[in-house]
C-alpha positions as CSV (number, residue, x, y, z in Angstrom):
1,M,0.2,0.0,-0.1
2,D,1.2,3.4,-0.7
3,K,2.1,5.3,2.3
4,P,-0.2,8.9,2.9
5,V,1.1,11.7,2.1
6,V,1.0,15.0,4.2
7,L,1.7,18.3,2.3
8,V,3.7,20.9,3.8
9,V,2.5,24.4,2.7
10,S,4.3,27.7,3.9
11,A,2.4,30.8,3.5
12,D,5.8,32.4,5.3
13,A,8.0,33.7,2.2
14,S,11.0,33.5,5.7
15,V,10.5,29.8,6.4
16,K,10.5,27.0,3.8
17,P,8.3,23.9,3.9
18,E,11.4,21.7,4.1
19,D,12.1,23.8,8.1
20,V,8.8,22.8,9.3
21,I,9.7,19.1,7.9
22,G,12.4,19.1,9.6
23,R,11.5,20.3,13.2
24,V,9.0,16.8,13.1
25,R,11.0,14.4,11.9
26,K,14.2,15.8,13.8
27,A,16.4,13.9,11.1
28,P,18.6,15.3,8.4
29,A,16.8,16.3,5.0
30,T,18.7,13.4,3.0
31,E,17.6,10.9,5.1
32,G,14.6,8.7,4.5
33,T,14.1,10.9,1.2
34,V,12.0,9.3,-1.5
35,V,11.0,11.0,-4.8
36,L,7.8,11.4,-5.3
37,A,5.9,12.6,-8.2
38,D,7.1,15.4,-10.7
39,G,10.4,15.0,-9.1
40,L,9.3,16.1,-5.5
41,A,10.6,15.3,-2.8
42,G,9.0,12.7,0.2
43,H,10.6,12.8,3.6
44,C,9.2,9.8,5.3
45,Y,8.5,10.2,8.9
46,H,7.6,6.8,11.1
47,I,4.9,7.0,13.6
48,R,4.7,4.6,16.9
49,T,1.8,4.4,19.0
50,K,0.0,2.0,21.7
51,Y,-2.3,1.0,20.0
52,Y,-1.0,1.3,15.6
53,E,2.3,2.2,13.6
54,T,2.8,3.3,10.5
55,D,4.9,5.8,8.0
56,V,3.9,8.7,6.4
57,V,5.7,11.0,4.1
58,F,5.6,14.5,4.2
59,C,5.8,16.5,0.9
60,G,7.2,20.5,1.0
61,W,5.4,21.8,-1.3
62,P,7.4,25.0,-3.2
63,G,6.8,28.5,-2.5
64,G,4.9,30.4,-5.7
65,K,3.3,27.4,-7.0
66,E,-0.8,27.0,-6.4
67,L,-2.3,24.0,-5.3
68,A,-4.6,23.5,-8.0
69,E,-1.3,22.5,-9.6
70,V,-0.4,19.4,-6.9
71,P,-0.2,16.0,-9.3
72,E,-2.9,13.7,-9.5
73,A,-0.4,11.0,-8.2
74,I,0.1,12.9,-5.0
75,L,-3.7,13.6,-4.7
76,K,-4.2,10.1,-4.4
77,Q,-1.9,9.5,-1.8
78,L,-2.7,12.9,0.0
79,E,-4.7,12.2,3.5
80,G,-3.0,15.6,5.3
81,V,-1.9,19.0,4.6
82,L,0.2,21.4,7.1
83,I,-0.1,24.8,6.2
84,Y,2.5,27.0,8.5
85,F,2.0,31.1,8.3
86,D,3.2,34.4,9.8
87,A,1.0,35.5,12.9
88,R,1.2,39.1,12.3
89,D,0.5,38.9,8.3
90,R,-3.3,39.8,8.8
91,D,-3.7,39.2,5.2
92,F,-3.5,35.6,5.6
93,L,-7.5,35.7,6.5
94,K,-8.1,36.2,3.2
95,R,-6.3,33.0,1.7
96,L,-8.1,30.8,4.0
97,P,-10.9,30.0,1.7
98,E,-8.6,29.2,-0.7
99,Y,-6.9,26.5,1.5
100,A,-10.0,25.6,2.4
101,A,-11.4,24.8,-0.8
102,F,-8.3,22.6,-1.3
103,V,-8.7,20.7,1.1
104,T,-12.7,20.1,1.1
105,E,-12.0,19.4,-2.8
106,A,-9.2,16.5,-2.1
107,D,-11.1,14.7,0.5
108,I,-8.5,15.6,3.0
109,E,-9.1,14.2,6.7
110,F,-6.5,16.2,8.3
111,G,-5.9,19.8,8.2
112,I,-3.3,21.4,10.7
113,L,-2.4,25.5,11.2
114,L,0.6,26.3,12.3
115,C,2.4,29.1,13.4
116,A,5.6,30.5,15.5
117,E,3.3,31.7,18.5
118,L,0.3,34.1,18.0
119,Q,-0.1,37.4,18.1
120,E,-1.9,38.9,20.9
121,E,-4.3,40.6,18.9
122,V,-4.6,37.3,16.5
123,E,-5.3,35.3,19.2
124,Q,-9.3,35.7,19.5
125,V,-9.7,34.9,15.2
126,L,-7.4,32.0,14.8
127,D,-6.6,28.6,16.5
128,V,-3.3,26.8,15.9
129,I,-0.5,24.7,17.0
130,E,2.0,27.0,18.2
131,L,5.3,25.9,17.4
132,D,7.4,27.9,19.6
133,C,4.9,29.1,22.3
134,A,6.3,29.8,25.4
135,G,5.3,31.5,28.6
136,D,6.8,33.2,30.9
137,G,8.7,29.9,33.2
138,E,7.7,27.9,30.4
139,T,9.6,26.2,27.7
140,V,8.4,25.0,24.1
141,G,6.4,21.8,24.4
142,E,5.5,22.4,28.7
143,V,2.3,24.4,29.6
144,D,1.1,25.0,33.4
145,D,-1.9,22.0,33.1
146,G,0.8,19.0,32.0
147,E,-1.3,18.9,28.2
148,A,1.4,19.3,25.1
149,A,2.2,22.6,23.5
150,G,4.5,23.5,21.1
151,V,6.0,21.0,18.7
152,D,5.2,18.1,21.0
153,E,1.3,19.3,20.6
154,L,1.9,18.2,16.8
155,F,3.3,15.0,16.9
156,Q,0.1,14.3,19.5
157,T,-1.9,15.4,16.9
158,L,-0.1,13.0,14.1
159,H,0.3,10.0,16.3
160,N,-3.8,10.4,17.4
161,F,-4.9,10.5,13.9
162,I,-5.9,6.8,12.3
163,W,-3.9,7.1,8.9
164,S,-4.8,4.1,6.2
165,N,-1.8,2.3,6.1
166,V,-2.0,1.7,9.9
167,D,-0.7,-1.5,11.9
168,M,-2.4,-2.2,14.6
169,H,-0.9,-3.4,17.7
170,R,-3.5,-6.8,18.7
171,K,-3.7,-7.1,22.2
172,A,-4.7,-10.3,24.5
173,G,-8.3,-9.0,25.2
174,G,-9.2,-7.4,22.3
175,S,-7.2,-5.1,19.1
176,G,-5.7,-1.8,18.7
177,W,-9.0,-1.5,16.5
178,S,-11.6,-2.2,19.3
179,N,-10.1,0.0,21.5
180,L,-9.7,3.3,18.9
181,Q,-13.5,2.6,17.4
182,P,-15.1,5.0,19.7
183,E,-12.6,8.1,18.5
184,S,-11.9,7.0,14.8
185,H,-15.8,7.3,13.7
186,D,-14.8,4.0,11.6
187,G,-11.7,5.4,10.6
188,H,-12.8,8.1,8.2
189,M,-12.8,11.8,10.1
190,I,-14.7,15.0,9.0
191,T,-13.2,18.3,8.4
192,R,-15.7,20.9,8.0
193,L,-14.2,24.2,5.7
194,A,-17.2,24.6,3.3
195,M,-18.2,27.1,5.9
196,L,-15.1,29.1,5.1
197,K,-15.8,30.0,1.9
198,S,-18.6,32.5,3.3
199,Q,-17.2,33.3,6.5
200,P,-13.5,34.2,6.1
201,A,-13.1,35.8,9.0
202,T,-14.7,33.4,12.1
203,V,-12.3,30.4,11.4
204,S,-12.4,28.4,15.0
205,L,-10.8,24.6,15.7
206,I,-12.7,21.8,15.6
207,D,-12.0,19.0,17.6
208,C,-13.7,15.9,16.3
209,H,-13.7,12.8,17.7
210,Q,-10.0,14.6,19.5
211,H,-8.4,14.8,16.4
212,R,-8.1,17.9,15.4
213,F,-8.8,19.8,12.1
214,I,-8.2,23.2,12.5
215,F,-10.0,26.2,9.7
């Protein structure tokens, strides 16, 4: 079975998609690299949890290219998209309907917005994963209530999603599938992105069975 592809897009000219991929994989860009359609580079990422393990492939989308140009071969494997943006750029809101339309048309089940750290005035508009969030006395990845934050929150989100090629760990007295079914909604998560076409300025985080879909 082909590995699921996660498209990584950067709407911030100062941050390359490969920079985001590197923070997630914590491995050299040349390690675990495969060639995808149209010569695009794919970066393999192994996910192992209590219930399943699988491999996904991150694909950095070149800046300046339209999402409509994503090759059909990649669209067939596409299951997720990570969109990095500059929280100081208010014009980014105007582009959300474009991303929403792409995710809807490509039937993508996993969509996350990322930034370095939200600006105070933006906080009430967008819910995102802040990769560099850190309050007074805190380090990246730590918050007062013990919940994951920063890059760790992204790790947790990637590991909580049920990818199409998962290899479930069978355990005595039951299976990984039976333990996950109440949250997985038969393995098919639903994004709710169409609303952005009419209300681009009222973006909210939708928590669907504990799997985050942010748009």
